[in-house]
KEPALO-562726 format. One line per field, with one value per residue: residue in one letter; x negated, y, z of N, C-alpha, C, O in turn. Coordinates in nm, 4 decimals, padded with zeros to 6 digits, always signed. Each point is the difference from the previous one (the first is absolute). Layout:
N
resn <- A, ...
n_px <- X, ...
n_py <- Y, ...
n_pz <- Z, ...
ca_px <- X, ...
ca_py <- Y, ...
ca_pz <- Z, ...
c_px <- X, ...
c_py <- Y, ...
c_pz <- Z, ...
o_px <- X, ...
o_py <- Y, ...
o_pz <- Z, ...
***
This chain:
154
resn <- M, K, K, G, S, I, N, L, A, T, F, L, I, V, G, C, L, A, F, T, A, C, K, K, K, T, E, D, P, E, P, E, P, T, P, T, T, T, G, G, T, P, A, T, G, G, F, T, W, T, P, S, G, G, S, A, T, V, A, D, S, A, F, Y, Y, Q, M, Y, N, T, I, H, A, Y, K, N, G, S, A, N, H, F, E, I, N, L, T, G, L, A, V, A, T, Y, S, I, G, S, G, N, D, L, T, Y, V, M, G, T, T, Y, M, G, A, T, S, G, Q, V, N, I, T, A, N, A, N, N, K, L, S, G, N, F, N, T, P, L, S, G, G, S, I, T, S, V, A, G, Q, F, V, D, I, P, K, K
n_px <- +02.5121, +00.2264, +00.0075, -00.1326, +00.0818, +00.0283, -00.0933, +00.0150, +00.1931, +00.1425, -00.2369, +00.0116, +00.2067, +00.0749, -00.0943, +00.1771, +00.1941, -00.0798, -00.0428, +00.1606, +00.1001, -00.0075, -00.0249, -00.1965, +00.2162, +00.0043, -00.1512, +00.2319, -00.1000, -00.1119, +00.1206, -00.0404, -00.1454, +00.2129, -00.2137, -00.0347, +00.0445, -00.0978, +00.0109, +00.0157, -00.1689, +00.0545, -00.0745, +00.2027, +00.1317, +00.0389, +00.1860, +00.0923, +00.1268, -00.0012, +00.1150, +00.1663, -00.1740, -00.1419, -00.0329, -00.2377, -00.0067, -00.0367, -00.0904, +00.2075, +00.0593, -00.2029, +00.1826, -00.1108, +00.1397, -00.1409, +00.0381, -00.0421, -00.2293, +00.0717, +00.0159, -00.0634, +00.1462, -00.1200, +00.1725, -00.1948, -00.1380, +00.2334, -00.1126, -00.2201, +00.1446, -00.2695, +00.1088, -00.1701, +00.1431, -00.1359, +00.0636, -00.0772, -00.2121, +00.1022, -00.2285, +00.1403, +00.0605, +00.0380, -00.0806, -00.0144, +00.1334, +00.1105, +00.1919, +00.0257, -00.1294, +00.1191, -00.0722, +00.2080, -00.1347, +00.1257, -00.1155, -00.0046, -00.2679, +00.1728, -00.1818, +00.0671, -00.1097, -00.1111, -00.1291, -00.0521, -00.1488, -00.1469, -00.1059, -00.1541, -00.0897, +00.1686, -00.0749, -00.0507, -00.1611, +00.1299, -00.1262, +00.2321, -00.1036, +00.1185, +00.0138, +00.1274, +00.1622, +00.0637, +00.0670, +00.2152, +00.1658, +00.2085, -00.1267, +00.0297, +00.0015, -00.1462, -00.1512, -00.1660, -00.0870, -00.1848, -00.1070, -00.2091, +00.0314, -00.0592, +00.0806, +00.1135, -00.1140, +00.2217
n_py <- +17.2266, +00.0569, +00.2997, +00.0916, -00.1055, +00.2339, +00.2131, +00.0275, +00.0922, +00.1887, +00.0221, +00.0079, +00.1220, +00.2075, +00.1111, -00.0916, +00.1511, +00.0941, -00.0547, -00.0197, +00.1862, +00.1790, -00.1156, -00.0434, -00.0166, -00.1322, +00.1239, -00.0273, -00.1258, +00.1532, -00.0912, -00.1190, +00.0753, -00.1782, -00.0252, +00.0594, -00.2859, -00.0592, +00.0451, +00.1759, +00.0591, -00.1682, +00.2220, +00.1641, -00.1364, -00.1751, +00.0635, -00.1493, +00.1784, -00.1571, +00.2137, -00.1038, -00.0310, -00.1552, +00.2424, +00.0375, -00.2102, +00.2053, -00.1828, +00.0390, -00.1398, -00.0826, -00.1402, -00.1337, -00.0957, -00.0016, +00.2053, +00.0922, +00.0156, +00.2536, +00.0378, +00.0490, +00.1957, +00.1834, +00.0221, +00.1859, -00.0930, +00.0891, +00.1831, +00.0752, -00.1944, -00.0248, -00.0351, +00.0323, -00.0780, -00.0253, -00.0503, +00.1694, -00.0340, -00.1678, -00.0315, +00.1406, -00.2027, +00.1718, -00.2002, +00.2270, -00.0033, -00.2159, +00.1493, -00.0400, +00.1549, +00.1503, +00.1019, +00.1115, +00.1817, -00.0183, +00.1783, -00.0587, -00.0385, -00.1862, +00.0295, -00.1655, -00.0629, -00.0559, +00.1303, -00.2687, +00.1711, -00.1176, +00.1756, -00.1478, +00.1862, +00.0375, -00.2444, +00.2199, -00.0703, -00.2191, -00.0822, +00.0465, -00.1903, +00.1154, -00.2413, +00.1256, -00.1407, +00.1855, -00.1933, +00.0794, +00.0240, -00.0685, -00.1364, +00.1595, -00.1264, -00.0912, +00.2451, -00.2279, +00.2301, -00.1523, +00.1650, -00.1126, +00.1630, -00.2074, -00.1489, +00.1485, -00.1747, -00.1616
n_pz <- +28.9937, +00.0296, +00.0194, +00.2502, +00.2528, -00.1034, +00.0955, +00.1911, +00.0503, -00.0620, +00.1907, +00.2584, +00.0146, +00.0084, +00.1338, +00.1924, -00.0594, +00.1541, +00.2936, +00.2001, +00.0142, +00.0591, +00.2281, -00.1097, -00.0474, +00.1708, -00.1102, -00.0088, +00.1364, -00.0900, -00.0820, +00.1489, -00.2054, +00.0516, +00.0849, -00.1952, -00.0427, -00.1992, -00.1965, +00.1896, -00.0385, +00.1245, +00.0664, +00.0575, -00.2199, -00.0760, +00.0865, -00.1068, -00.1383, -00.2321, +00.0607, +00.0409, -00.1384, +00.1427, +00.1124, -00.1179, +00.1209, +00.0980, +00.0948, +00.0185, -00.1189, +00.1674, +00.0369, +00.1974, -00.0845, +00.2487, +00.0525, -00.1495, +00.0819, +00.1709, -00.1897, +00.1686, -00.0145, +00.1680, -00.0635, +00.0599, +00.1778, -00.0513, -00.1859, +00.0828, -00.0020, +00.0698, -00.1086, +00.1652, -00.0810, +00.1809, -00.2000, -00.1549, +00.1143, -00.0965, +00.0848, +00.1095, -00.0900, +00.0040, -00.0281, -00.1903, +00.1399, -00.0648, -00.0185, -00.2375, +00.0423, -00.0973, +00.1462, -00.0929, +00.0929, -00.1936, +00.2060, -00.1864, -00.0723, +00.0494, +00.1867, -00.1560, +00.1656, -00.1670, +00.1170, +00.0471, +00.0912, +00.0987, -00.0250, +00.0738, -00.0718, +00.0298, +00.1276, -00.0246, +00.1264, -00.0369, -00.1526, -00.0729, -00.0317, -00.1089, -00.0918, -00.1336, +00.0762, -00.0175, -00.1074, -00.1352, -00.1321, -00.0912, -00.1746, +00.0465, +00.2401, -00.0866, -00.0206, +00.0026, -00.0785, +00.0764, -00.0475, +00.0975, +00.0449, +00.0804, +00.0494, +00.1215, +00.1850, -00.0695
ca_px <- -00.0626, +00.0783, +00.0191, -00.1047, -00.0467, +00.1065, -00.0211, -00.1203, +00.0135, +00.0247, -00.0716, -00.0406, +00.0604, +00.0267, -00.1533, -00.0704, +00.0693, -00.0864, -00.0978, +00.0188, +00.0677, -00.0749, -00.0558, +00.0507, -00.0750, -00.0647, +00.0221, -00.0212, -00.0122, +00.0758, -00.0350, -00.0942, +00.1266, -00.1198, -00.0307, +00.0047, -00.1250, +00.0854, +00.1005, +00.0636, -00.0902, +00.0032, -00.1410, -00.0975, +00.0811, +00.1028, +00.0890, +00.0063, +00.0091, -00.0067, +00.0870, +00.0209, -00.0043, +00.0117, -00.1500, -00.0241, +00.0267, -00.1399, +00.1137, -00.0415, -00.0018, +00.0022, -00.0465, +00.0780, +00.0690, -00.0621, +00.1351, +00.1039, -00.0726, +00.0391, +00.0008, +00.0876, -00.0649, +00.1387, -00.0108, +00.1091, +00.0537, +00.0102, +00.0608, -00.0277, -00.0905, -00.0018, +00.0469, -00.0491, +00.0840, -00.0837, -00.0137, -00.1540, -00.1092, -00.1575, -00.0529, +00.0490, +00.1187, +00.1751, +00.1091, +00.1079, +00.0634, -00.0250, +00.0306, -00.0711, +00.1384, +00.0686, +00.1371, -00.0894, +00.1386, -00.0674, +00.1484, +00.0678, -00.0029, -00.1002, -00.0487, -00.0296, -00.1157, +00.0228, -00.1095, -00.1624, -00.0997, -00.0353, -00.1893, -00.0179, -00.1428, -00.0910, +00.0715, -00.1262, -00.0199, +00.0984, +00.0318, +00.0344, +00.0341, +00.0501, +00.1104, +00.0706, -00.0085, +00.1853, +00.0954, +00.0850, +00.0820, +00.0718, +00.0177, -00.0543, -00.2194, -00.0033, -00.1147, -00.1028, -00.0793, -00.0183, -00.0874, +00.0422, -00.1161, -00.0249, +00.1600, -00.0282, +00.0510, +00.0134
ca_py <- -00.1206, -00.0544, -00.0170, -00.0537, -00.1238, -00.0439, +00.0903, -00.0816, -00.0968, +00.0793, +00.0499, -00.2092, -00.0460, +00.0848, -00.0287, -00.1307, +00.0124, +00.0628, -00.0707, -00.1279, +00.0282, +00.0574, -00.0523, -00.0220, -00.1224, -00.0201, -00.1189, -00.1260, +00.0139, -00.1059, -00.0853, +00.0053, -00.0830, -00.1195, -00.0224, -00.0995, +00.0247, -00.0533, -00.1218, +00.0222, -00.0953, +00.1135, -00.0045, -00.1382, +00.0011, -00.0105, -00.0291, +00.0641, -00.0906, +00.0493, -00.0803, +00.0026, +00.1316, +00.1684, +00.0113, -00.0867, +00.0582, -00.0449, -00.0197, +00.0732, -00.1013, -00.1159, -00.1241, -00.0728, -00.0700, -00.1356, -00.1435, +00.0460, -00.0557, +00.0916, +00.1530, +00.1684, +00.0529, +00.0514, +00.1568, +00.0404, -00.0559, -00.0923, +00.0061, -00.1402, -00.0997, -00.1453, -00.1429, -00.1207, -00.1622, -00.1350, -00.1281, +00.0031, +00.1142, -00.0445, +00.0279, -00.1090, +00.0592, -00.0150, +00.0182, +00.0494, -00.0374, -00.0453, +00.0255, +00.1843, +00.1366, +00.0640, +00.1458, +00.1265, +00.0812, +00.1075, +00.0832, -00.0805, -00.0796, -00.1585, -00.0501, -00.0833, -00.1530, -00.0756, -00.0909, +00.1367, -00.0171, +00.0733, -00.0695, +00.0674, -00.0582, -00.0024, +00.0774, -00.0254, +00.0976, +00.0771, +00.0572, -00.1108, +00.0502, -00.0074, +00.1219, -00.1105, +00.0451, -00.0654, +00.0327, +00.0601, +00.0471, +00.1649, +00.2130, +00.0209, -00.0053, -00.0950, -00.0934, +00.1002, -00.0616, +00.0386, -00.0589, +00.0875, +00.0257, -00.0250, +00.0638, -00.1088, -00.0411, +00.0839
ca_pz <- +00.0360, -00.0552, -00.0959, -00.0667, -00.0288, -00.1220, -00.1291, -00.0152, -00.0794, -00.1330, -00.0870, -00.0252, -00.0273, -00.0752, -00.0421, -00.0508, -00.1943, -00.1303, -00.0812, -00.0738, -00.1473, -00.1063, -00.0597, -00.0658, -00.0536, -00.1402, -00.0804, -00.0041, -00.1218, -00.1009, -00.1048, -00.1709, -00.0533, -00.0651, -00.1571, -00.1283, -00.1348, -00.1065, -00.0104, +00.0677, +00.0361, +00.1305, -00.0399, +00.1427, +00.0165, -00.0039, -00.1220, -00.1466, -00.1174, -00.0926, -00.1335, -00.1369, -00.0852, +00.1077, +00.0290, +00.1940, +00.1201, +00.1316, +00.1467, +00.1703, +00.1349, -00.0567, +00.0957, -00.0172, +00.1680, -00.0411, +00.0995, -00.1165, -00.1238, -00.0928, -00.0640, +00.0108, -00.0741, -00.0427, -00.0562, -00.0024, +00.0794, -00.0097, -00.1006, -00.0651, +00.0750, -00.0359, +00.1022, -00.0454, +00.1200, -00.0251, +00.0594, +00.0661, +00.0328, -00.0341, -00.1653, -00.1437, -00.0849, +00.0359, -00.1785, +00.0712, +00.0349, +00.1046, +00.1003, -00.0230, -00.0826, -00.0616, -00.0586, -00.0679, +00.0200, -00.0633, +00.0977, +00.0738, -00.1017, +00.0835, -00.1717, +00.0450, -00.0657, -00.0796, -00.0346, -00.0756, +00.0350, +00.0466, +00.0078, +00.1092, -00.0364, +00.1971, +00.0820, +00.1258, +00.0904, -00.0163, -00.1891, -00.0702, -00.1523, -00.1626, -00.1457, -00.0479, -00.1886, -00.0498, -00.0396, +00.0979, -00.0118, +00.0834, -00.0106, -00.1279, -00.0207, -00.0285, +00.1111, +00.0510, +00.0802, +00.0554, +00.0945, +00.0828, +00.0592, +00.0567, +00.0565, +00.1294, +00.0833, +00.0842
c_px <- +00.0346, -00.0205, -00.1115, -00.0050, +00.1442, -00.0820, -00.1796, +00.0361, +00.0621, -00.0666, -00.0890, +00.0654, -00.0310, -00.1581, -00.0391, +00.0747, -00.0558, -00.1229, +00.0014, +00.0910, -00.1491, -00.0872, +00.0394, -00.0778, -00.1298, +00.0591, -00.0762, -00.1380, +00.0816, -00.0383, -00.0847, +00.1243, -00.1313, -00.0274, +00.0229, -00.0594, +00.0742, +00.0868, +00.0891, -00.0460, -00.0336, -00.1647, -00.0480, +00.0729, +00.2041, +00.0858, -00.0236, +00.0903, +00.0784, +00.1103, +00.0195, +00.0020, +00.0021, -00.1014, +00.0247, +00.0800, -00.0449, +00.1384, -00.0262, -00.0142, +00.0485, -00.0463, +00.0257, +00.0487, -00.0728, +00.1386, +00.1073, -00.0362, +00.0242, -00.0664, +00.0882, -00.1328, +00.1382, -00.1096, +00.1418, +00.1446, +00.0340, +00.1019, -00.0844, -00.0440, +00.0350, +00.0291, -00.0577, -00.0307, -00.0739, -00.0441, -00.1266, -00.0269, -00.1009, -00.0250, +00.0416, +00.0551, +00.1217, +00.1503, +00.1753, +00.1301, -00.0410, -00.0837, -00.1334, +00.0723, -00.0963, +00.0574, -00.1325, +00.1843, -00.0212, +00.1446, +00.2190, +00.0310, -00.0615, -00.0522, -00.0514, -00.0953, +00.0670, -00.1015, -00.1376, -00.0829, +00.0282, -00.1332, -00.0135, -00.1442, -00.0451, +00.0814, -00.0918, +00.0275, +00.1625, +00.0502, -00.0328, -00.0041, -00.0260, +00.0811, +00.0869, +00.0677, +00.1651, +00.0770, +00.0782, +00.1048, +00.0737, -00.0218, -00.1127, -00.1201, +00.0299, -00.1471, +00.0143, -00.1735, -00.0678, -00.0998, +00.0424, -00.1840, -00.0543, +00.1743, -00.0235, +00.1109, +00.1324, +00.0289
c_py <- -00.1404, -00.0463, -00.0204, -00.1208, -00.1040, +00.0036, -00.1200, -00.1745, -00.0791, +00.0045, -00.1391, -00.0774, -00.0077, -00.0516, -00.1422, -00.0539, +00.0405, -00.0330, -00.1402, -00.0209, -00.0092, -00.1518, -00.1010, -00.1758, -00.0756, -00.1047, -00.1402, -00.0500, -00.0818, -00.1409, -00.0497, -00.0957, -00.0673, +00.0040, -00.0391, +00.0582, +00.0780, -00.0634, -00.0341, -00.1705, +00.0318, -00.0632, -00.0757, -00.0604, -00.0038, -00.0445, +00.0337, -00.0693, +00.0833, -00.0699, -00.0409, +00.1388, +00.1159, -00.0482, -00.0568, +00.1266, -00.0221, +00.0241, +00.1181, -00.0915, -00.1446, -00.1164, -00.0818, -00.0901, -00.1263, -00.1090, -00.0216, -00.0090, +00.0926, +00.0692, +00.0968, +00.0779, +00.1264, +00.1411, +00.0969, -00.0222, -00.1254, -00.0404, -00.0868, -00.0682, -00.1099, -00.1239, -00.1474, -00.1042, -00.1138, -00.1245, -00.0391, +00.1066, -00.0484, +00.0235, -00.1025, +00.0995, -00.0345, +00.0291, +00.0277, -00.1417, -00.0836, +00.0179, +00.1367, +00.0570, +00.1328, +00.0993, +00.1067, +00.0491, +00.1536, +00.0529, -00.1124, -00.0765, -00.0534, -00.0899, -00.1327, -00.0549, -00.0947, -00.0988, +00.1159, -00.0797, +00.1018, -00.0216, +00.0207, -00.0386, +00.0968, +00.0493, -00.0343, +00.1506, +00.1231, +00.0437, -00.0408, +00.0777, -00.0822, +00.0477, -00.0853, +00.0801, -00.0684, +00.0628, +00.0727, -00.0379, +00.0840, +00.1153, +00.0758, +00.0072, -00.1302, -00.1539, +00.1286, -00.1021, +00.1129, -00.0434, +00.0234, -00.0250, +00.0081, +00.0707, +00.0023, -00.0309, +00.0721, -00.1114
c_pz <- -00.0642, -00.1997, -00.0567, -00.0707, -00.0811, -00.1256, +00.0262, -00.0330, -00.0947, -00.0898, -00.0241, -00.0967, -00.1726, -00.0635, -00.0396, -00.0332, -00.0353, -00.1012, -00.0392, -00.1334, -00.0889, -00.0565, -00.1579, +00.0128, -00.1024, -00.1121, -00.0373, -00.1671, -00.1210, -00.0070, -00.0974, -00.0791, -00.0567, -00.1481, -00.0731, -00.0915, -00.0819, -00.0063, +00.1067, +00.1042, +00.1507, +00.0283, +00.1540, +00.0633, +00.0054, -00.1189, -00.1162, -00.0264, -00.0809, -00.0598, -00.1508, -00.0537, +00.1119, +00.0160, +00.1588, +00.1229, +00.1179, +00.0617, +00.0928, +00.1199, -00.0929, +00.1039, -00.0305, +00.1068, -00.0391, +00.0560, -00.0990, -00.1372, -00.1274, -00.0243, -00.0414, -00.0865, -00.0623, -00.1152, +00.0502, +00.0801, -00.0482, -00.0730, -00.0764, +00.0587, -00.0519, +00.1151, -00.1101, +00.0850, -00.1053, +00.1543, +00.1634, -00.0511, -00.0040, -00.1209, -00.1434, -00.1207, +00.0147, -00.0886, +00.1005, -00.0069, +00.1064, +00.1412, +00.0577, -00.0513, +00.0016, +00.0311, +00.0244, +00.0393, -00.0112, -00.0318, -00.0275, -00.0759, +00.0183, -00.1838, +00.0592, -00.0933, -00.0918, -00.0490, +00.0331, +00.1427, +00.1632, +00.0854, +00.0986, +00.0152, +00.1546, +00.0558, +00.1354, +00.1184, +00.0151, -00.0587, -00.1225, -00.1368, -00.1138, -00.0904, +00.0145, -00.1774, +00.0209, -00.0822, +00.0954, +00.0090, +00.0684, -00.0098, -00.1359, -00.0342, -00.0759, +00.0921, +00.0990, +00.0800, +00.0867, +00.1504, +00.1662, +00.0973, +00.1435, +00.0733, +00.1182, +00.0326, +00.0537, +00.1066
o_px <- -00.0864, -00.0082, -00.0149, -00.0300, +00.0318, +00.0038, -00.0536, -00.0764, -00.0323, +00.0370, -00.0358, -00.0619, -00.0446, +00.0015, -00.0818, -00.0302, +00.0006, -00.0292, -00.0615, -00.0172, -00.0372, -00.0236, +00.1215, -00.1144, -00.0398, +00.0853, -00.1183, +00.0148, +00.0766, -00.1081, -00.0087, +00.0956, -00.1130, +00.0817, +00.0542, -00.0401, +00.0856, +00.0396, +00.0490, +00.0874, -00.0483, -00.0271, -00.0869, -00.0013, +00.0417, -00.0606, -00.0658, +00.0012, +00.0422, -00.0001, -00.0846, +00.0861, +00.0578, -00.0413, +00.0845, +00.0255, -00.0080, +00.0850, -00.1170, -00.0379, +00.0848, -00.1179, +00.0650, -00.0675, +00.0175, +00.0193, +00.0784, +00.0801, -00.0126, -00.0587, +00.0630, -00.1076, +00.0889, -00.1212, +00.1188, +00.1103, -00.0788, +00.0873, +00.0575, -00.1057, +00.1057, -00.0701, +00.0522, -00.0952, +00.0360, -00.0363, -00.0009, +00.0745, -00.1010, +00.0804, -00.0460, -00.0077, +00.0226, +00.0762, +00.0563, -00.0387, -00.0712, -00.0995, -00.0430, +00.1023, -00.1076, +00.0911, -00.1158, +00.1056, -00.0638, +00.0902, +00.0615, +00.1172, -00.1186, +00.0493, -00.0588, +00.0184, +00.1088, +00.0234, -00.0237, +00.0368, +00.0831, +00.0027, +00.0718, -00.0180, -00.1210, +00.0658, -00.0083, +00.0884, -00.0017, +00.0950, -00.1132, +00.0451, -00.0755, +00.0340, -00.0177, -00.0520, +00.0147, +00.0075, -00.0506, -00.0225, -00.0582, +00.0361, -00.0503, -00.0559, +00.1212, +00.0112, +00.0540, -00.0134, +00.0494, +00.0268, +00.1058, -00.0584, +00.0032, -00.0034, -00.0854, +00.1029, -00.0233, +00.0233
o_py <- -00.0792, -00.1051, -00.0419, -00.0186, -00.1180, -00.0841, -00.0457, -00.0912, -00.1176, -00.0045, -00.0522, -00.0923, -00.0985, -00.0785, -00.0281, -00.1193, -00.0220, +00.0047, -00.0511, -00.1063, -00.1023, -00.0099, -00.0185, -00.0385, +00.0396, -00.0879, -00.0329, +00.0504, -00.0961, +00.0045, +00.0456, -00.0601, +00.0333, +00.0122, -00.0929, +00.1129, +00.0686, -00.0572, -00.1097, -00.0733, +00.1132, -00.1186, -00.0822, +00.0111, +00.1054, -00.0513, +00.1040, -00.1158, +00.1055, -00.1131, +00.0420, +00.0759, +00.1078, -00.1115, -00.0288, +00.1197, -00.1212, +00.0867, +00.0269, +00.0460, -00.0189, +00.0168, -00.0083, +00.0212, -00.0572, -00.1212, -00.0742, -00.0104, -00.0413, +00.0259, +00.0042, -00.0547, -00.0251, +00.0182, -00.0322, +00.0307, -00.0946, -00.0819, -00.0778, +00.0423, -00.0421, -00.0022, -00.0543, +00.0097, -00.0261, -00.0048, -00.0740, +00.0663, +00.0551, +00.0236, -00.0819, +00.1229, -00.1209, +00.0960, -00.0631, -00.0579, +00.0536, -00.0514, +00.0492, -00.0492, -00.0250, -00.0039, -00.0080, -00.0577, +00.0666, -00.0355, +00.0058, -00.0323, +00.0327, -00.0318, +00.0169, +00.0105, -00.0178, -00.0967, +00.1207, -00.1164, +00.0908, -00.1114, +00.0939, -00.1135, +00.0021, +00.1034, -00.1092, +00.0817, +00.1217, +00.0691, -00.0391, +00.1105, -00.0960, +00.1180, -00.1000, +00.0803, -00.1212, +00.1225, +00.0058, -00.0548, +00.0755, +00.1019, -00.0894, +00.0472, -00.0054, -00.1188, +00.1068, -00.1118, +00.1127, -00.0987, +00.0572, -00.1081, +00.1185, +00.1224, -00.0876, +00.0464, +00.1062, +00.0309
o_pz <- -00.0378, -00.0637, -00.1148, -00.1180, +00.0148, -00.0898, -00.1010, -00.0320, -00.0173, -00.1173, -00.1056, -00.0530, -00.0589, -00.0949, -00.0876, +00.0004, -00.1211, -00.1195, -00.0937, -00.0596, -00.0576, -00.1204, -00.0064, +00.0240, -00.1095, +00.0124, -00.0081, -00.1114, +00.0069, +00.0586, -00.1140, +00.0491, -00.0360, -00.0912, +00.0599, -00.0280, +00.0558, +00.1016, -00.0267, +00.0462, +00.0028, -00.0185, +00.0291, +00.1226, +00.0480, -00.0941, -00.0029, +00.0418, +00.0474, -00.0485, -00.0789, +00.0444, -00.0135, -00.0317, +00.0848, -00.0132, +00.0201, -00.0203, +00.0274, +00.1077, -00.0872, +00.0312, -00.1042, +00.1008, -00.1076, -00.0090, +00.0591, -00.0928, -00.1153, +00.1050, -00.1057, -00.0242, -00.0814, +00.0108, -00.0038, -00.0451, -00.0017, +00.0287, -00.0760, +00.0469, -00.0470, +00.1012, -00.0973, +00.0774, -00.1147, +00.1175, +00.0983, -00.0722, +00.0440, -00.0902, -00.0796, -00.0018, +00.0031, -00.0116, +00.0895, -00.1016, +00.0848, +00.0512, +00.1043, -00.0476, +00.0543, -00.0826, +00.0411, -00.0254, +00.0816, -00.0759, +00.1065, -00.0195, -00.0054, -00.1082, +00.1069, -00.1213, +00.0548, -00.0724, -00.0055, +00.0163, +00.0000, +00.0523, +00.0342, +00.0440, +00.0228, -00.0120, +00.0563, -00.0257, +00.0188, +00.0368, -00.0282, -00.0302, +00.0150, -00.0079, +00.0696, -00.0775, +00.0157, +00.0089, +00.1121, +00.1079, +00.0779, +00.0590, -00.0680, -00.0990, +00.0208, +00.0304, +00.0290, +00.0500, +00.0046, +00.0686, +00.0263, -00.0079, +00.0333, -00.0121, +00.0137, -00.0491, +00.0577, +00.1169
***
């Protein structure tokens, strides 16, 4: 009788393990890539820049901080990073210098804007749009131009 109980218990444990071990995990669907139009301009909004002599690059992530009047954009993590600090984020043209700054980090190279301007063309519904064009110093890239469309507030 004892042997029968042990065999039955063993059979139930093995059966339960076999049944639960065969359960397969469902795969999460792949996220849809952000569509882009020709020329590297984001079709649904985002941040794009073109360095002198280069091709357009679309940022993986872009946002702004209202509290700090700062715009950030990233490509491949922090390998390519823009930080634009302005005296305000109202619709206006901001000249580089006099409290306004643009820094482009490419790998370990930090390039700063020496002049130029950043134009804020829209700031509504927690979305910011505009463009910029500026010479750079501190690296092999001598200038950069770009645009941002409906980047979100953080």
